[in-house]
Every structure is written in C-alpha cells, then in structure tokens.
C-alpha positions, 0 to 999 in steps of 0.5 A: 084464978080464972087465967090460971084455970085457962092455962091448965086447961089448955096444957091438958088439952095440949098433952091430951092431943100430942099423946093421942097422935103418937099412933101411926093411923092409916085409913081403911080402903072402902070395902065391897061385899064379897060376890060369889061367882059362878062355877064355868058351865056352859050350854049351846044356844041353837035356836031358829037363828041362823047361828049357834054359840055356847053361853053360860049355863046359869044364864037364861037366854029369851028374846028381846021383847023391846020395841026395836024387837027384830027376828033373832035378838036375844038378851042373855040375862044372868039373874043375881048379877042384874046384868044382860047381854043384848045380842042383835042380829042382822042380815048383810045386805050391801050394808056392811060398812053401816053395820061396822060404823054402827057397832063402832059408834054404839062402842064409842059412845061411851068416851064421854065417862070412858078412861079407855077403850080397847079393841082386840081383833077376833078371827076364825077362820074355819068357822068364817066368824070375824069381830072385835072385841070392845073393851071399856073401861071406867065407869060406863054403863057399858064394860064390853061390847062386840061384834062378829060378822061373815063379811058376806051375809050376816052380822051379829052383835052384843053389849053387856049391861048392868042395872045398876049404878056404874062402879067399875071398882065393885063391878070388875070381878063380875065384869071380868068373869062376863067378859071371859064368857062372852070371849067363849061365846064369841069362840064358840059361835058358828053360822048356820 
C-alpha cells in the first residue's frame, strides 16, 4: 500500500511540474530608481582667477578646501546627485609637458576598471583654448575628465566624481547629462 501511495504521489508531483512549466518565463531586468534631471540653465563664473566659463545654474561652486588646495582650484558640486567636478589650475612656466602627462596619467589611472577610454580633441582658436575630453567607460571612479590650455601661460583640468559606489548602468543618465554640461563649460571657457 505504501508503494502505491508513493507512486501516486510521484505521478501527481510530475504532472504538477509539467503543467506549471508550460508558460513562457522571462526574468525581469534589474530596475533602478528614476532620476529627474534638471533643465539646462547656465550661469557664468568670473572670480579672481584668470578664466571664465559657464556652469549649470543648479550647481554650487566653491574653493577646493582640501589639503592640496591652490589658488583657483575649485569644486562644482551637484547637490542631490552626489557629484562633484574637481577643477584645478596652474600657470605654465616651461612645464606644459608635465601638466599634459599628469592629466593623461590621471585619466588612464582608471584603466584597471575601465572598459574603454575615449579621447576627443577640443580646439577653440578664437579664445586660444585647446584641450582633450576623456570619456572613461565602465565602473570607474571618474567617468569624465578633461584639460584645457593656451599652451603658453595657463593649464586647467577637471574630473567628475560621484560619492557613490561606481555602477555605470545606474549612473549612465546622470553621467551623460553632466558630460554635456562639461562640454558646455569647455565651449564657453575663456582666458582673462
């Protein structure tokens, strides 16, 4: 009697498994929170530094108060997004090659985690501004970096960081939004 009961149970379980697996199952993709990005409005920075540029109106700009702070080292904070654009400035005095190499090394320091690093040349002959934009793909600490120079007197560098664990998928819309703001900063940049 026990053997018949086990056979009957096995048949019922087998039928239940066969019938329950008849529908098409597709796993749901991982979802992320919706991120509302601000409208594009800009304001002009024109402090005591030898340059001006436009930056997002919702952002807050201030001096870099870190231990390596130098005159005209600035931070542009993006409240609500945990993002910060670190900006540094230096006078060129026979050391342009050193500045260029430092900017390249700092961008390519992310090679360990980066899927790719794209470099885009920037040239604005009218304002004597030349530079490179680094798009760093992958789960890296910094997704966008750049430098600008006039090749004779000034060097200006920027790097975008987020105070969160890097996750390119969830940060992608914010990175792309701020990347366009950085390009706008580069296009409006001028030496005083």
